[in-house]
VOLO-474278 format. One record per residue (C-alpha): x, y, z; residue number from 1. Coordinates in Angstrom, 2 decimals. Layout:
     east    north       up  domar
        X        Y        Z    NUM
...
END
This chain:
     east    north       up  domar
    26.20   -16.20   -20.51      1
    27.87   -17.12   -17.53      2
    30.40   -14.37   -18.19      3
    28.35   -11.63   -17.35      4
    27.57   -12.38   -13.96      5
    29.50   -12.13   -10.53      6
    31.73   -15.13    -9.33      7
    30.02   -14.97    -5.81      8
    26.44   -14.98    -8.02      9
    27.56   -18.19    -9.70     10
    29.11   -20.15    -6.45     11
    25.70   -19.79    -5.27     12
    24.14   -21.77    -7.84     13
    26.62   -23.65    -7.50     14
    26.24   -24.33    -3.74     15
    22.34   -24.91    -4.08     16
    20.58   -28.05    -2.94     17
    19.10   -30.52    -5.04     18
    15.92   -30.26    -2.74     19
    12.45   -28.25    -3.52     20
    12.18   -24.65    -3.12     21
    11.70   -21.10    -4.38     22
    14.42   -19.02    -6.16     23
    13.89   -15.43    -7.29     24
    16.19   -13.08    -9.33     25
    16.70    -9.63    -8.91     26
    18.50    -6.84   -10.94     27
    21.52    -4.47    -9.83     28
    18.48    -1.72    -8.86     29
    17.09    -4.08    -6.26     30
    13.83    -5.04    -8.86     31
    12.50    -8.25    -8.37     32
    12.56    -9.70   -12.14     33
    11.08   -13.27   -11.73     34
     9.99   -16.01    -9.20     35
     9.96   -19.65    -9.93     36
     9.72   -22.77    -8.00     37
    11.15   -25.52    -8.93     38
    11.65   -29.62    -7.50     39
    15.25   -29.25    -7.45     40
    16.81   -26.08    -7.00     41
    20.06   -26.72    -8.12     42
    19.34   -28.38   -11.58     43
    16.75   -25.98   -12.16     44
    18.47   -22.57   -11.60     45
    21.85   -23.72   -13.10     46
    20.22   -24.42   -16.26     47
    19.53   -20.49   -16.45     48
    23.22   -19.56   -16.06     49
    24.57   -22.80   -17.97     50
    23.05   -22.39   -21.48     51
    23.25   -19.73   -24.06     52
    20.00   -18.01   -24.66     53
    21.25   -15.26   -27.14     54
    18.60   -12.16   -27.83     55
    15.67   -14.26   -26.70     56
    13.12   -11.94   -23.81     57
    14.58   -15.09   -21.68     58
    18.18   -14.25   -22.36     59
    17.68   -10.60   -21.59     60
    16.06   -10.97   -18.45     61
    18.98   -13.58   -17.32     62
    21.39   -10.79   -18.48     63
    19.78    -8.93   -15.95     64
    20.37   -10.68   -13.05     65
    22.60    -9.68   -10.40     66
    21.69   -11.31    -6.87     67
    19.33   -14.14    -5.81     68
    17.69   -15.36    -3.67     69
    16.32   -19.02    -2.81     70
    14.10   -20.81     0.02     71
    13.74   -24.13     0.24     72
    10.38   -26.15     1.25     73
     9.26   -29.29     2.31     74
     7.12   -30.19    -0.74     75
     6.46   -29.49    -4.06     76
     2.77   -27.83    -2.79     77
     4.54   -25.40    -0.60     78
     6.85   -24.47    -3.04     79
     3.73   -23.65    -5.41     80
     2.04   -21.43    -2.74     81
     4.93   -19.58    -1.91     82
     6.15   -18.97    -5.18     83
     2.68   -17.45    -5.75     84
     2.30   -15.44    -2.70     85
     5.95   -14.50    -3.64     86
     4.50   -12.97    -7.16     87
     1.36   -11.34    -5.62     88
     3.55    -9.26    -2.91     89
     6.88    -8.53    -5.13     90
     4.98    -8.12    -8.82     91
     7.82    -9.36   -10.72     92
     8.56    -7.92   -14.05     93
     8.99   -11.29   -16.16     94
     5.96   -13.54   -14.12     95
     2.13   -13.55   -15.34     96
     0.60   -10.89   -13.03     97
    -3.07   -10.76   -11.79     98
    -3.30    -6.81   -10.17     99
    -5.28    -7.13    -6.56    100
    -9.06    -6.42    -7.47    101
   -10.99    -4.41    -5.43    102
   -12.28    -7.62    -2.68    103
   -15.70    -9.06    -3.35    104
   -18.53    -8.10    -1.63    105
   -20.66    -9.83     0.48    106
   -23.97   -10.33     1.61    107
   -24.26   -10.04     5.42    108
   -26.79   -10.98     7.96    109
   -25.70    -8.94    11.17    110
   -25.97   -10.40    14.64    111
   -29.15    -8.87    16.21    112
   -32.03    -9.99    18.40    113
   -33.55    -9.04    15.01    114
   -30.98    -9.32    12.74    115
   -30.67    -6.91     9.27    116
   -29.79    -7.98     5.61    117
   -26.83    -5.72     4.21    118
   -24.37    -5.33     1.80    119
   -20.62    -6.02     2.97    120
   -17.04    -5.69     1.57    121
   -14.22    -6.04     3.84    122
   -12.80    -8.92     5.92    123
   -15.35   -11.26     7.53    124
   -15.80   -12.13    11.54    125
   -17.54   -14.74    13.24    126
   -19.93   -12.09    14.91    127
   -21.77   -12.26    12.16    128
   -23.15   -14.24     9.08    129
   -21.55   -13.64     5.86    130
   -22.95   -15.61     2.44    131
   -20.90   -15.19    -1.26    132
   -18.30   -14.07    -2.40    133
   -20.60   -12.15    -5.01    134
   -18.65   -11.23    -8.31    135
   -20.48    -7.51    -8.05    136
   -22.16    -5.55    -6.16    137
   -25.36    -5.16    -8.38    138
   -25.59    -9.33    -7.41    139
   -25.43    -8.56    -3.57    140
   -28.25    -5.71    -3.98    141
   -30.20    -8.26    -6.21    142
   -30.06   -10.75    -3.78    143
   -31.08    -8.44    -1.06    144
   -34.22    -7.27    -2.83    145
   -35.37   -11.11    -3.53    146
   -34.71   -11.64     0.33    147
   -36.75    -8.96     1.33    148
   -39.77   -10.20    -1.24    149
   -39.93   -13.29     0.46    150
   -38.92   -13.39     3.60    151
   -39.18    -9.18     4.32    152
   -36.03    -8.82     6.83    153
   -35.42    -5.62     7.69    154
   -32.72    -3.87     6.03    155
   -32.31    -0.55     8.31    156
   -29.29     0.94    10.01    157
   -29.60    -0.28    13.77    158
   -29.57     3.38    14.58    159
   -32.53     4.04    12.48    160
   -34.47     0.72    14.02    161
   -33.83     1.57    17.48    162
   -35.66     5.55    16.95    163
   -38.64     4.10    14.76    164
   -42.08     4.96    16.30    165
   -44.18     3.74    13.24    166
   -43.01     1.38    10.27    167
   -41.21     2.50     7.44    168
   -42.33     2.64     3.68    169
   -41.04    -0.95     3.64    170
   -43.14    -2.47     5.76    171
   -46.09    -0.69     3.85    172
   -45.01    -1.76     0.63    173
   -44.72    -6.14     2.04    174
   -40.92    -5.62     2.73    175
   -40.35    -5.79     5.91    176
   -42.29    -7.35     9.09    177
   -42.20    -4.13    11.14    178
   -39.95    -5.59    13.82    179
   -38.77    -1.98    15.10    180
   -42.32    -1.09    16.10    181
   -42.93    -5.26    17.61    182
   -45.35    -6.15    14.80    183
   -43.48    -9.46    14.56    184
   -42.42   -11.93    17.83    185
   -38.36   -12.30    17.59    186
   -39.47   -16.10    17.57    187
   -41.15   -15.64    14.26    188
   -38.34   -13.36    13.01    189
   -35.90   -15.61    13.70    190
   -37.52   -18.51    11.60    191
   -37.75   -16.06     9.06    192
   -34.14   -15.52     9.36    193
   -33.26   -19.03     9.34    194
   -35.17   -19.57     6.19    195
   -33.71   -16.75     4.55    196
   -30.09   -18.47     5.18    197
   -31.52   -21.93     3.78    198
   -32.32   -20.54     0.86    199
   -29.07   -19.03     0.46    200
   -27.13   -22.04     0.85    201
   -29.56   -23.99    -1.74    202
   -31.75   -25.66     0.26    203
   -35.07   -24.34    -1.58    204
   -37.26   -27.29    -1.28    205
   -36.47   -27.52     2.76    206
   -37.35   -24.28     3.10    207
   -40.62   -24.82     1.06    208
   -41.43   -28.12     3.02    209
   -41.08   -26.41     6.14    210
   -43.27   -23.29     5.27    211
   -45.56   -26.05     4.34    212
   -45.69   -27.54     7.47    213
   -46.16   -24.11     9.46    214
   -49.20   -23.46     7.39    215
   -50.53   -26.58     7.87    216
   -50.23   -26.21    11.61    217
   -51.43   -22.71    11.56    218
   -54.54   -23.79     9.50    219
   -55.34   -26.72    11.84    220
   -55.51   -24.38    14.93    221
   -57.99   -22.05    12.93    222
   -55.51   -19.15    12.61    223
   -56.69   -18.87     9.58    224
   -54.15   -15.11     9.20    225
   -51.18   -16.59     9.94    226
   -51.45   -19.84     7.59    227
   -52.79   -16.69     4.92    228
   -49.05   -15.16     5.72    229
   -47.29   -17.92     5.37    230
   -49.05   -19.02     1.93    231
   -48.16   -15.46     0.61    232
   -44.58   -16.35     1.44    233
   -44.83   -20.01    -0.03    234
   -46.43   -18.52    -3.45    235
   -43.52   -15.59    -3.51    236
   -40.65   -18.33    -3.29    237
   -42.14   -20.54    -5.67    238
   -42.54   -17.25    -8.41    239
   -38.55   -16.34    -7.47    240
   -38.00   -20.52    -8.21    241
   -39.58   -20.38   -11.19    242
   -38.45   -17.04   -12.38    243
   -34.83   -18.36   -11.93    244
   -35.02   -22.02   -13.01    245
   -32.61   -21.53   -15.96    246
   -30.02   -20.43   -13.15    247
   -30.85   -23.04   -10.55    248
   -28.92   -26.69   -10.48    249
   -27.67   -29.36    -8.23    250
   -24.87   -27.91    -7.82    251
   -24.26   -25.56    -4.66    252
   -21.47   -23.90    -4.83    253
   -19.39   -23.79    -8.12    254
   -16.38   -21.64    -9.87    255
   -16.33   -21.67   -13.58    256
   -13.09   -20.34   -15.30    257
   -12.63   -19.94   -18.87    258
    -9.55   -17.98   -20.60    259
    -8.81   -15.99   -23.81    260
    -5.56   -15.39   -24.82    261
    -4.84   -12.94   -27.56    262
    -2.71   -10.32   -29.38    263
    -0.57   -10.53   -26.48    264
    -3.18    -9.95   -23.91    265
    -5.28   -12.37   -22.09    266
    -8.93   -12.71   -20.25    267
    -9.93   -14.78   -17.44    268
   -13.32   -14.73   -16.87    269
   -14.88   -15.99   -13.44    270
   -18.61   -16.92   -13.37    271
   -19.80   -17.62    -9.61    272
   -22.54   -20.06    -8.69    273
   -23.66   -20.09    -4.90    274
   -26.72   -21.76    -3.43    275
   -27.11   -23.11    -6.59    276
   -27.96   -19.85    -8.02    277
   -25.83   -18.23   -11.01    278
   -24.90   -14.95    -9.60    279
   -22.73   -13.33   -12.71    280
   -19.32   -13.40   -13.53    281
   -16.57   -10.80   -13.51    282
   -13.24   -10.52   -16.16    283
    -9.42   -10.88   -14.86    284
    -6.86    -9.29   -17.08    285
    -3.15   -10.04   -16.17    286
    -0.29    -8.27   -17.08    287
     3.14    -9.21   -18.39    288
     1.53   -12.24   -20.27    289
     3.35   -11.94   -23.36    290
     7.08   -11.43   -21.51    291
     6.09   -14.21   -18.98    292
     5.00   -17.19   -21.80    293
     7.40   -16.35   -23.76    294
    10.05   -16.50   -21.27    295
     8.70   -20.73   -20.18    296
     8.60   -21.29   -24.05    297
    12.48   -20.39   -24.58    298
    13.15   -22.53   -21.32    299
    11.14   -25.16   -22.83    300
    12.89   -24.89   -26.44    301
    16.25   -25.01   -24.42    302
    14.87   -27.77   -22.63    303
    15.02   -26.30   -19.49    304
    12.96   -28.72   -17.77    305
    14.66   -31.08   -15.08    306
    13.44   -34.23   -17.28    307
    10.45   -35.32   -15.52    308
     7.76   -34.20   -13.60    309
     6.11   -30.19   -12.80    310
     9.29   -28.70   -14.97    311
     9.69   -30.90   -17.38    312
     9.52   -28.99   -21.16    313
     5.62   -30.53   -21.75    314
     4.61   -29.99   -18.21    315
     4.32   -26.01   -19.37    316
     1.46   -26.51   -21.37    317
    -0.04   -24.17   -23.67    318
    -0.25   -20.32   -23.19    319
    -4.02   -20.72   -21.97    320
    -3.20   -23.32   -19.37    321
    -0.41   -20.91   -17.89    322
    -2.36   -17.78   -17.73    323
    -5.42   -19.75   -16.10    324
    -2.85   -21.62   -13.64    325
    -1.42   -18.21   -12.63    326
    -5.06   -17.10   -12.23    327
    -6.19   -19.93    -9.72    328
    -3.03   -20.16    -7.48    329
    -2.97   -16.54    -7.06    330
    -6.93   -15.73    -6.42    331
    -7.26   -18.59    -3.98    332
    -4.29   -17.38    -1.73    333
    -7.18   -14.49    -0.86    334
   -10.72   -15.82    -1.50    335
   -12.29   -19.08    -0.71    336
   -12.12   -21.69    -2.91    337
   -15.48   -23.32    -3.76    338
   -15.71   -27.38    -3.56    339
   -15.93   -27.62    -7.59    340
   -14.10   -25.36   -10.39    341
   -15.18   -25.89   -13.74    342
   -12.17   -25.02   -16.19    343
   -11.90   -24.50   -19.65    344
    -8.44   -25.86   -19.56    345
    -6.60   -28.44   -18.15    346
    -4.33   -27.13   -15.15    347
    -1.94   -29.58   -12.78    348
    -2.97   -32.16   -10.49    349
    -0.53   -31.05    -8.27    350
    -2.16   -27.34    -8.11    351
    -5.32   -28.38    -7.00    352
    -4.31   -30.25    -4.65    353
    -2.20   -27.45    -3.38    354
    -5.22   -24.67    -3.19    355
    -7.05   -27.47    -1.36    356
    -4.17   -28.01     1.07    357
    -4.35   -24.41     2.02    358
    -8.13   -24.09     2.35    359
    -8.14   -27.88     4.20    360
   -11.03   -29.04     2.29    361
   -11.54   -30.93    -0.95    362
   -11.34   -29.52    -4.10    363
   -12.84   -31.03    -7.22    364
   -11.27   -29.78   -10.78    365
   -13.83   -30.57   -14.35    366
   -11.98   -29.97   -17.31    367
   -14.60   -31.42   -19.91    368
   -17.74   -30.78   -18.01    369
   -21.38   -32.09   -19.37    370
   -25.12   -30.94   -19.16    371
   -25.54   -27.47   -16.68    372
   -21.85   -27.34   -15.87    373
   -21.02   -27.29   -19.98    374
   -23.74   -24.49   -20.36    375
   -22.04   -22.37   -17.67    376
   -18.33   -22.63   -19.20    377
   -19.78   -22.23   -22.68    378
   -21.08   -18.79   -20.95    379
   -18.33   -18.17   -19.04    380
   -15.92   -18.32   -22.47    381
   -18.36   -16.62   -24.50    382
   -17.79   -13.87   -21.96    383
   -14.13   -14.33   -21.65    384
   -13.97   -13.82   -25.96    385
   -16.06   -11.01   -25.92    386
   -14.21    -8.76   -22.83    387
   -11.10    -9.65   -24.43    388
   -12.05    -8.39   -27.61    389
   -13.73    -5.23   -25.67    390
   -10.04    -4.65   -23.96    391
    -8.40    -4.86   -27.64    392
   -10.02    -2.17   -28.93    393
   -10.49     0.11   -26.41    394
    -6.29     0.03   -26.04    395
    -6.27     0.19   -29.62    396
    -8.66     3.58   -29.68    397
    -6.39     4.96   -26.53    398
    -3.21     4.21   -27.71    399
    -4.17     5.91   -31.11    400
    -5.38     9.49   -29.22    401
    -2.46     8.83   -27.16    402
    -0.25     9.43   -30.50    403
    -2.19    11.58   -32.17    404
    -1.75    14.08   -28.98    405
     1.88    13.15   -29.46    406
     1.92    13.84   -32.70    407
     0.14    17.15   -32.80    408
     2.46    18.79   -30.05    409
     5.56    17.48   -32.11    410
     6.94    15.70   -28.53    411
     8.68    12.97   -28.97    412
     8.57    10.82   -25.60    413
    10.92     7.67   -25.28    414
     7.88     5.20   -24.38    415
     4.45     6.19   -25.41    416
     3.06     3.35   -23.75    417
     4.63     5.51   -20.48    418
     3.87     8.82   -22.12    419
     2.47    10.44   -18.59    420
     0.56    13.78   -18.70    421
    -0.52    15.75   -15.39    422
    -2.98    18.43   -15.26    423
    -3.95    21.05   -12.50    424
    -7.00    23.25   -12.08    425
    -8.02    25.75    -9.15    426
   -11.57    25.53    -7.83    427
   -13.31    27.66    -5.68    428
   -16.49    29.80    -4.91    429
   -16.18    33.59    -4.35    430
   -12.82    32.57    -3.05    431
   -14.18    30.79    -0.17    432
   -12.42    26.81     0.22    433
   -10.41    27.18    -2.66    434
    -8.39    23.73    -3.71    435
    -5.88    22.58    -6.79    436
    -6.61    19.14    -7.99    437
    -3.33    17.38   -10.08    438
    -4.65    14.43   -12.19    439
    -2.46    11.55   -13.68    440
    -2.66    10.35   -17.17    441
    -0.45     7.47   -18.25    442
    -0.33     3.81   -19.92    443
    -3.36     5.62   -22.46    444
    -5.46     5.97   -19.22    445
    -6.40     7.57   -16.10    446
    -4.26     6.82   -13.10    447
    -6.85     8.08   -10.30    448
    -4.57     6.50    -7.94    449
    -2.27     9.30    -8.14    450
    -4.65    12.24    -8.14    451
    -3.73    14.82    -5.91    452
    -5.64    17.56    -4.06    453
    -3.98    20.60    -2.69    454
    -5.54    22.52    -0.16    455
    -4.18    26.27    -1.12    456
    -3.82    28.91     1.83    457
    -2.20    32.29     2.51    458
    -3.19    33.86    -0.89    459
    -5.88    36.70    -1.48    460
    -9.35    35.18    -2.08    461
   -10.26    34.33    -5.55    462
    -6.56    34.65    -6.70    463
    -5.98    31.66    -9.25    464
    -2.97    32.72   -10.51    465
    -1.26    32.83    -6.67    466
    -2.64    29.62    -6.42    467
    -1.49    27.78    -9.36    468
     2.02    29.24    -8.47    469
     1.51    27.46    -5.02    470
     0.52    24.31    -5.86    471
     3.45    23.85    -9.19    472
     5.74    24.61    -6.40    473
     4.43    22.63    -3.94    474
     4.09    19.84    -6.49    475
     7.59    20.08    -8.49    476
    10.01    21.41    -5.85    477
    11.42    19.07    -4.21    478
    11.34    16.95    -7.63    479
    13.18    19.69    -9.20    480
    15.85    19.60    -6.12    481
    16.32    16.13    -6.57    482
    17.19    16.03   -10.09    483
    19.44    19.14    -9.43    484
    21.14    17.10    -7.37    485
    21.54    14.15    -9.46    486
    22.85    16.12   -12.08    487
    26.02    17.62    -9.68    488
    26.46    13.94    -8.60    489
    29.95    12.18    -9.88    490
    29.23     9.49   -12.26    491
    28.15     6.19   -10.63    492
    29.44     4.19   -13.84    493
    31.44     1.18   -10.74    494
    28.23     1.50    -8.58    495
    25.76    -1.01    -8.18    496
    22.89    -0.10   -10.23    497
    24.62     1.47   -12.78    498
    22.94     1.05   -15.83    499
    19.56     0.56   -14.54    500
    16.00     2.23   -16.30    501
    15.70     4.58   -12.79    502
    13.91     7.58   -13.41    503
    14.95    10.99   -12.65    504
    14.48    11.35    -8.92    505
    16.48    10.16    -6.17    506
    12.98     8.22    -4.93    507
    12.45     6.93    -8.22    508
     9.69    10.05    -8.59    509
    10.34    11.56   -12.57    510
     8.73    14.47   -14.36    511
     5.89    14.17   -16.34    512
     6.35    14.47   -20.22    513
     3.04    17.14   -20.47    514
     2.07    19.35   -17.91    515
    -1.68    21.10   -18.73    516
    -3.04    23.94   -16.65    517
    -6.83    24.89   -17.48    518
    -6.29    28.60   -18.26    519
    -5.11    30.64   -21.26    520
    -1.89    32.85   -21.05    521
    -2.40    34.14   -17.39    522
    -2.21    30.76   -16.27    523
     0.59    30.01   -18.81    524
     2.50    32.40   -18.00    525
     2.29    32.16   -13.81    526
     3.42    28.27   -14.67    527
     6.44    29.47   -16.93    528
     7.84    31.63   -14.05    529
     7.25    28.58   -11.39    530
     9.58    26.64   -13.94    531
    11.87    29.08   -14.76    532
    12.77    28.94   -10.81    533
    12.74    25.71   -11.04    534
    15.11    25.19   -13.27    535
    12.83    23.11   -15.44    536
    11.76    22.87   -19.26    537
     9.50    25.82   -20.33    538
     8.46    23.42   -23.43    539
     6.40    20.79   -21.16    540
     3.72    23.43   -20.20    541
     0.64    23.54   -22.42    542
    -2.36    25.90   -21.15    543
    -5.91    24.54   -22.46    544
    -7.84    28.16   -23.14    545
   -11.62    28.41   -23.72    546
   -12.40    29.13   -27.70    547
   -14.58    31.84   -28.39    548
   -18.09    32.15   -26.48    549
   -16.41    28.94   -24.14    550
   -17.76    26.73   -26.42    551
   -16.58    22.88   -26.60    552
   -14.18    22.03   -29.33    553
   -12.87    25.46   -29.73    554
   -10.53    25.21   -27.49    555
    -7.02    26.14   -28.25    556
    -3.62    24.94   -26.93    557
    -1.10    27.96   -25.39    558
     2.30    27.08   -25.16    559
     4.95    28.65   -22.23    560
     8.09    28.41   -24.25    561
     6.84    30.78   -27.23    562
     5.18    28.69   -29.66    563
     2.01    29.94   -31.34    564
    -1.15    28.88   -30.29    565
    -2.44    25.31   -31.84    566
    -6.21    24.81   -32.60    567
    -6.66    21.23   -33.09    568
    -9.89    21.08   -34.45    569
   -13.14    19.92   -33.24    570
   -13.00    16.11   -34.22    571
    -9.44    15.84   -33.01    572
    -8.44    12.39   -31.58    573
    -5.86    14.81   -29.38    574
    -8.06    17.12   -28.59    575
   -10.70    15.00   -27.29    576
    -8.03    13.36   -25.29    577
    -7.11    16.87   -23.91    578
   -10.53    17.85   -23.27    579
   -11.11    14.33   -21.05    580
    -7.70    14.76   -18.94    581
    -8.97    18.40   -18.58    582
   -12.53    17.83   -17.24    583
   -11.44    15.00   -14.93    584
    -9.15    17.72   -13.49    585
   -12.17    20.32   -13.04    586
   -14.27    17.45   -11.96    587
   -11.84    16.12    -8.96    588
   -11.28    19.80    -7.99    589
   -14.78    21.15    -7.59    590
   -15.86    17.91    -5.52    591
   -12.55    18.32    -3.24    592
   -14.11    21.92    -3.04    593
   -17.38    21.31    -2.68    594
   -16.46    18.89     0.32    595
   -14.03    21.64     2.02    596
   -16.65    24.59     1.58    597
   -19.33    22.28     3.08    598
   -16.84    21.48     6.62    599
   -16.35    25.21     6.51    600
   -19.97    26.57     6.39    601
   -21.05    24.02     8.88    602
   -18.11    24.58    11.25    603
   -18.25    22.06    13.77    604
   -21.19    19.74    12.15    605
   -19.25    17.03    12.95    606
   -19.64    15.77    16.14    607
   -16.13    14.91    16.90    608
   -15.08    18.15    15.74    609
   -16.83    19.16    18.63    610
   -14.57    20.01    21.75    611
   -15.73    18.01    24.43    612
   -17.38    15.31    22.53    613
   -15.63    12.16    22.27    614
   -16.36     8.90    20.95    615
   -18.84     7.50    23.57    616
   -21.00    11.04    23.91    617
   -20.93    11.25    20.36    618
   -22.60     7.12    20.28    619
   -25.46     8.24    23.13    620
   -26.16    11.24    20.92    621
   -26.58     9.07    17.73    622
   -28.33     6.72    19.73    623
   -30.93     8.76    20.90    624
   -31.69    11.10    17.77    625
   -31.13     8.38    15.27    626
   -28.29    10.25    13.48    627
   -26.81    13.58    12.99    628
   -29.60    14.94    10.98    629
   -32.03    14.24    14.51    630
   -29.07    16.07    17.08    631
   -29.11    18.83    14.58    632
   -33.25    19.09    14.82    633
   -32.96    18.79    18.92    634
   -33.49    21.98    20.80    635
   -30.97    22.70    23.67    636
   -33.24    20.64    26.40    637
   -33.35    17.99    24.08    638
   -29.68    17.34    23.79    639
   -28.82    18.51    27.32    640
   -31.20    15.40    28.77    641
   -28.68    12.74    27.04    642
   -26.69    11.24    29.61    643
   -23.14    12.71    29.88    644
   -24.29    15.78    28.54    645
   -24.42    19.14    30.53    646
   -26.45    22.34    29.35    647
   -23.43    24.17    28.75    648
   -22.27    21.67    26.51    649
   -25.69    20.78    24.85    650
   -25.56    24.77    24.00    651
   -22.03    24.55    22.48    652
   -23.55    21.64    20.26    653
   -26.61    23.23    19.19    654
   -24.39    26.44    18.23    655
   -22.18    24.18    16.20    656
   -24.76    22.40    14.09    657
   -26.88    25.55    13.45    658
END
């Protein structure tokens, strides 16, 4: 195997120290292949290059290594943390990788004389109190509704709160105590906030005892109305506790993790308990599972372990263990770790110690739970099984649709999983606010992060053909130039990076395998002209023409290269996929067009767009009138009464909003 690597790389391997550290392998194009950790860098890395791994996956990976980087650390715990930080940052091709999900939501109690309950997602700070994280937005909103019923805390925005002259509907239905109009004192409201926080932390019995003591004190002072309010609050809290008796447990904060691996795919199901309440769960699906686990299994079979400790062959564990360890190491880099983890597979002690060290707190891992914890784990395992089964079923169906489309159009993509479709649509209202949309389908699903909108200018209003010409030029013009430059460049067989899997285009861009346009012969003819000017293959272009009566299911496909129209059939899986992509392009275009049209029609409806309105004046206006609608409803004289707003500027604001 060493014959395929440069002398410089092999000399770097020979010079490695016998110390703990992290190593990274790169291919000739500079893409990271693999990130690993080792107790002894010299022994661990040298084993990759000294053995013959044949045609295995590990052998395929090693044959691509062109460069290596290593970092020496002080301990195995540091190596573990650095390894997974690098995995998240570099996204190696042969490591188990959990894609970054959107951040977890929190329940926020905002700092204020009368604090408000709010749903929050983002970075937390010390100014406010945060509870969570919660597994879903639904769990946060359910908790807010529960706290409104029991403790009647406000949820309105500060701008609305500051401009109320009478209580809102929430007060009428006994979901708020009306602090906006002075119906409750700051001291009494602060006590409700403290009780809500104690409830969220799981101190429910303490809250009930405190409420009972306050009720008795009011009763002794013959303050029966206040005592009745507290009695009703206790009754509401007791009902909540009774309804959730299945969920309440002695554990305050626990994460329950179950894993399922099948068919080269994996699912880790995370269930969350906060304040003793089971809040729900969330499923995670890692990528590169098959490659990564087979590489580690290959290393084990070849005896790549160092003979003892974490790198010994037996320490790799089952595939389920490897997946769960990867999730724990990557997930708790960014998310607070609770004091207790209930796990479906036994993971290494060093891993738990490392995340505890990073969090500067004590973490206990439970592998064989009993009683309530066992029920939680069984529930999480069932959900993992169901979620993975759903994923496999969906992927099978999606792949079948992609295959049906490829077969129907007689295409021959190099890789069905990377088959890429880009679809264009034009949207406007009587020529106003024209926008084009481009949506992308790849890996058997819509790739919404790659969607793009294009504002169309300089055309006759309502000229869809000119709009299509403009968007296609803008989308593919530079890419066509880059591809032409590559074709004219001399062979780079001796250059670094030759023989890699780079896609066409100097910046790694690529032409799609299929370009769909929403329209018939006219739009296809325009697309054909553009592609002809750019020197791109006409066979990529397909138009989706409405059928007789413009009925769904009767669409026909129109080709730019002269082929006859194709009717796929109402029940065709290929047509269903084409319709899905076409409808998504239309939806994306029309939402953008409506937003642009609203901005055009209102003109300067956004205060920041009005000359002379800066952040301070904008804040004063919104605070005085309770929002943009209040400003729009105000007269010129009312606007001019705001500090810093002269009469001329008030007239300008009024004109802009009407």
